[in-house]
C-alpha positions, -999 to +999 in steps of 0.1 A: +447-310-376+433-341-359+399-352-372+401-389-362+381-398-331+400-414-303+384-442-284+390-454-248+400-490-244+364-498-232+350-482-264+376-500-286+369-534-270+332-530-276+338-519-312+360-549-318+340-574-297+370-584-276+377-581-239+398-554-223+424-581-214+427-590-250+435-554-259+460-553-231+477-586-244+478-571-279+496-540-266+520-560-245+528-584-274+531-556-300+503-571-321+484-556-350+463-529-335+481-495-331+473-473-301+482-438-289+496-433-254+491-398-239+507-396-205+492-426-187+461-429-210+457-453-238+435-444-268+427-460-301+421-442-334+387-451-349+403-453-383+429-478-370+400-499-356+381-498-389+413-507-408+420-536-384+385-549-390+388-545-427+422-563-428+408-592-407+376-596-428+376-628-449+353-634-478+339-669-482+352-689-511+331-711-533+335-747-524+336-774-550 
């Protein structure tokens, strides 16, 4: 059963705050964000986007 929402590249780029061309470059370079290819359509799982954001979130450290 699939319960994870699939986003279009436009929706994914808005959620990530990056351009469509950035998403395309990531796909071409095999970079971090997984995607699903169905026929000629590209989709992104919402859970993968949320994990990507979580994995790339940095907490500030206390300076001395």
